[in-house]
Wavefront OBJ file of the C-alpha trace (Angstrom):
o trace
v 0.000 0.000 0.000
v 2.934 2.335 0.725
v 4.134 1.674 -2.827
v 0.723 2.559 -4.247
v 0.450 6.056 -2.843
v 4.185 6.854 -3.102
v 4.055 5.915 -6.803
v 0.903 8.000 -7.078
v 2.681 11.032 -5.618
v 5.601 10.460 -8.008
v 3.359 10.238 -11.086
v 1.518 13.399 -10.050
v 4.827 15.235 -9.700
v 4.322 15.771 -5.964
v 7.377 13.647 -5.180
v 10.677 13.470 -7.059
v 11.219 10.316 -9.143
v 14.309 9.495 -7.090
v 12.608 10.554 -3.892
v 11.138 7.199 -2.884
v 12.931 4.188 -1.459
v 11.474 0.787 -0.712
v 11.570 -0.130 2.970
v 13.700 -3.183 2.157
v 16.126 -1.216 -0.047
v 16.737 1.842 2.116
v 20.180 3.436 1.782
v 22.725 3.276 4.603
v 22.503 7.044 5.092
v 18.722 7.033 5.515
v 18.845 3.876 7.611
v 20.780 5.807 10.253
v 18.171 8.577 10.270
v 14.939 6.584 10.199
v 13.350 4.945 13.237
v 12.547 1.543 11.703
v 10.005 0.532 14.335
v 8.063 3.753 13.870
v 8.412 3.671 10.072
v 6.625 0.307 9.981
v 3.512 2.024 11.321
v 3.979 5.510 9.869
v 5.563 6.196 6.481
v 8.807 8.163 6.818
v 9.686 11.283 4.826
v 13.405 12.138 4.936
v 14.612 15.718 4.467
v 18.114 15.034 3.112
v 19.224 18.658 3.346
v 18.384 19.083 7.032
v 18.715 15.419 8.088
v 15.179 15.545 9.444
v 12.566 12.761 9.337
v 8.794 13.273 9.419
v 6.404 10.377 9.971
v 2.840 9.360 9.237
v 0.146 11.908 8.534
v 2.595 14.793 8.896
v 4.748 13.369 6.094
v 1.727 13.061 3.800
v 0.601 16.597 4.588
v 4.075 17.945 3.802
v 4.015 16.252 0.386
v 0.477 17.460 -0.347
v 1.324 20.917 0.984
v 4.057 21.399 -1.609
v 1.423 21.341 -4.357
v -1.686 22.370 -2.419
v -0.683 24.594 0.537
v -4.293 25.465 1.362
v -5.274 21.805 1.720
v -2.422 21.237 4.157
v -3.457 24.230 6.264
v -7.079 23.067 6.366
v -6.079 19.491 7.272
v -4.016 20.749 10.223
v -7.002 22.537 11.779
v -8.514 20.752 14.778
v -10.591 18.594 14.952
v -9.875 17.722 11.297
v -6.231 16.939 12.072
v -7.281 14.570 14.884
v -9.804 12.862 12.586
v -7.296 12.451 9.743
v -4.689 11.094 12.168
v -7.150 8.453 13.388
v -8.069 7.605 9.797
v -4.378 7.300 8.880
v -3.795 4.904 11.789
v -6.943 2.951 10.874
v -5.599 2.323 7.364
v -1.950 1.902 8.366
v -2.512 -0.753 11.039
v -4.773 -2.733 8.680
v -2.926 -2.164 5.408
v -1.454 -5.682 5.241
v -4.964 -7.092 5.640
v -6.268 -4.753 2.937
v -3.422 -5.460 0.480
v -1.359 -8.467 1.636
v 1.996 -9.504 0.222
v 3.887 -12.783 0.048
v 7.027 -10.915 1.166
v 5.591 -9.878 4.538
v 7.382 -12.610 6.486
v 10.932 -11.359 5.914
v 12.867 -9.483 8.593
v 13.062 -6.299 6.535
v 9.399 -6.319 5.494
v 7.348 -3.248 6.328
v 4.705 -4.975 8.469
v 2.941 -2.722 11.002
v 2.561 -3.688 14.642
v -0.676 -5.432 15.593
v -3.172 -3.011 17.113
v -6.299 -4.693 18.494
v -8.286 -1.450 18.673
v -7.838 -0.643 14.993
v -8.300 -4.273 13.896
v -11.623 -4.440 15.744
v -12.589 -1.073 14.257
v -11.875 -2.445 10.768
v -13.897 -5.605 11.381
v -16.855 -3.622 12.749
v -16.710 -1.050 9.942
v -16.774 -3.700 7.201
v -19.560 -5.638 8.957
v -21.773 -2.539 9.211
v -21.020 -1.327 5.682
v -21.560 -4.772 4.138
v -24.809 -5.289 6.055
v -26.129 -1.946 4.825
v -25.313 -2.592 1.154
v -26.545 -6.203 1.261
v -29.823 -5.172 2.886
v -30.484 -2.837 -0.049
v -29.242 -5.270 -2.715
v -31.446 -8.098 -1.388
v -34.504 -6.122 -2.479
v -33.371 -6.588 -6.110
v -33.897 -10.369 -6.040
v -37.633 -10.121 -6.635
v -38.527 -12.799 -4.063
v -40.177 -12.481 -0.672
v -36.877 -11.293 0.778
v -37.499 -7.819 2.142
v -34.503 -5.550 2.812
v -33.424 -6.066 6.422
v -30.256 -4.480 7.807
v -30.237 -6.497 11.035
v -30.637 -9.790 9.174
v -27.593 -9.014 7.031
v -25.648 -7.740 10.039
v -26.458 -11.002 11.811
v -25.021 -12.927 8.852
v -21.832 -10.818 8.851
v -21.311 -11.156 12.604
v -22.246 -14.839 12.449
v -19.528 -15.423 9.849
v -16.939 -13.801 12.124
v -18.065 -15.829 15.154
v -18.253 -19.060 13.135
v -14.742 -18.714 11.715
v -13.310 -17.679 15.084
v -14.823 -20.589 17.027
v -14.110 -23.292 14.463
v -10.680 -22.129 13.317
v -9.003 -20.620 16.371
v -7.309 -23.927 17.184
v -5.905 -24.093 13.648
v -5.114 -20.427 13.002
v -3.612 -19.786 16.455
v -1.544 -16.568 16.274
v -2.785 -15.924 12.713
v -6.412 -15.519 13.794
v -6.448 -11.705 13.642
v -4.522 -11.606 10.361
v -7.017 -14.054 8.888
v -10.074 -12.188 10.187
v -8.729 -8.942 8.750
v -8.219 -10.581 5.347
v -11.637 -12.244 5.511
v -13.278 -8.869 6.141
v -11.428 -7.416 3.149
v -12.918 -10.208 1.028
v -16.352 -9.161 2.319
v -15.537 -5.526 1.585
v -14.492 -6.433 -1.965
v -17.772 -8.254 -2.552
v -19.735 -5.349 -1.114
v -18.011 -2.817 -3.371
v -18.696 -5.004 -6.419
v -22.425 -4.990 -5.594
v -22.709 -1.198 -5.588
v -22.583 -0.636 -9.401
v -25.410 -3.162 -9.912
v -27.540 -1.309 -7.368
v -27.611 1.670 -9.719
v -29.262 -0.374 -12.493
v -32.803 -1.603 -13.062
v -32.941 -5.059 -14.671
v -34.938 -8.250 -14.156
v -34.409 -10.072 -10.815
v -32.632 -12.952 -12.596
v -29.832 -10.546 -13.574
v -29.168 -9.687 -9.923
v -29.225 -13.343 -8.864
v -26.617 -14.177 -11.522
v -24.579 -11.069 -10.699
v -24.622 -11.946 -6.998
v -23.440 -15.479 -7.823
v -20.530 -14.088 -9.867
v -19.547 -11.780 -6.994
v -19.604 -14.679 -4.515
v -17.373 -16.697 -6.871
v -14.906 -13.798 -7.082
v -14.933 -13.605 -3.275
v -14.254 -17.357 -3.116
v -11.206 -17.015 -5.401
v -9.911 -14.028 -3.423
v -10.389 -15.917 -0.153
v -8.336 -18.784 -1.570
v -5.593 -16.414 -2.739
v -5.310 -14.719 0.634
v -5.212 -18.045 2.471
v -2.277 -19.063 0.279
v -0.496 -15.813 1.131
v -1.066 -16.558 4.833
v 0.207 -20.120 4.179
v -3.088 -21.689 5.250
v -4.651 -24.822 3.787
v -8.200 -25.239 2.433
v -9.812 -25.518 5.884
v -10.640 -21.793 6.346
v -12.135 -21.635 2.840
v -14.214 -24.786 3.385
v -15.491 -23.393 6.690
v -16.203 -20.037 4.993
v -18.282 -21.759 2.280
v -20.142 -23.956 4.791
v -21.261 -20.917 6.750
v -22.385 -19.122 3.585
v -24.459 -22.141 2.534
v -25.883 -22.574 6.039
v -26.841 -18.899 6.271
v -28.445 -19.035 2.807
v -30.466 -22.126 3.762
v -31.684 -20.492 6.985
v -32.703 -17.297 5.157
v -34.600 -19.276 2.489
v -36.400 -21.446 5.055
v -37.422 -18.467 7.180
v -38.738 -16.440 4.230
v -40.727 -19.131 2.377
l 1 2 3 4 5 6 7 8 9 10 11 12 13 14 15 16 17 18 19 20 21 22 23 24 25 26 27 28 29 30 31 32 33 34 35 36 37 38 39 40 41 42 43 44 45 46 47 48 49 50 51 52 53 54 55 56 57 58 59 60 61 62 63 64 65 66 67 68 69 70 71 72 73 74 75 76 77 78 79 80 81 82 83 84 85 86 87 88 89 90 91 92 93 94 95 96 97 98 99 100 101 102 103 104 105 106 107 108 109 110 111 112 113 114 115 116 117 118 119 120 121 122 123 124 125 126 127 128 129 130 131 132 133 134 135 136 137 138 139 140 141 142 143 144 145 146 147 148 149 150 151 152 153 154 155 156 157 158 159 160 161 162 163 164 165 166 167 168 169 170 171 172 173 174 175 176 177 178 179 180 181 182 183 184 185 186 187 188 189 190 191 192 193 194 195 196 197 198 199 200 201 202 203 204 205 206 207 208 209 210 211 212 213 214 215 216 217 218 219 220 221 222 223 224 225 226 227 228 229 230 231 232 233 234 235 236 237 238 239 240 241 242 243 244 245 246 247 248 249 250 251 252 253 254
């Protein structure tokens, strides 16, 4: 994720082409300046002329401020600055669950510390957002399935509880990494549903579209389990819950 927005800044001309260094390829000079432990959680911006390092939100605001000074000034006004700082931490502490990498297990990898507060916040946010979108999308199916936010929220929370109870013995210290990745799979599926919500076709279209989205989620779940070096068990359990929840919803609405 660091690569994504640093490349974005470079392409927009907000950062010099030679002004970015990968965490694993940092020069000896910068290595002596940068606090590695802090840089794992907050991206570091090195001022080579003054030998000064800025971290996190402040580093982003400095880069943005070079091109848009007014935006930087506005962002530093309280309580906006406090809000943006919380949002930065929310994304930073969950970035490896949002965009995982196979190289995250090396000593020099830029993996943030685990923060339970922000991981729980991410799980809750995705559950609420997914439940809201699904409750609206369910009205497109044309069956006796009325939009119901709490029903969809129950399914989302049930999935989390199901996976936690049945897989904790297997996942062990990977449980929170897995849950974060699982919620990103749910978030991906939710985002894919939004474009279809803006259309007006026959119910069969939405049933097929929903099936395609679930299949994409299945493939993404498999991919992320491979990155976490997990076998098929979490994916099998994930599918079993989805089928069980679907059966319960059908039986209770017929």
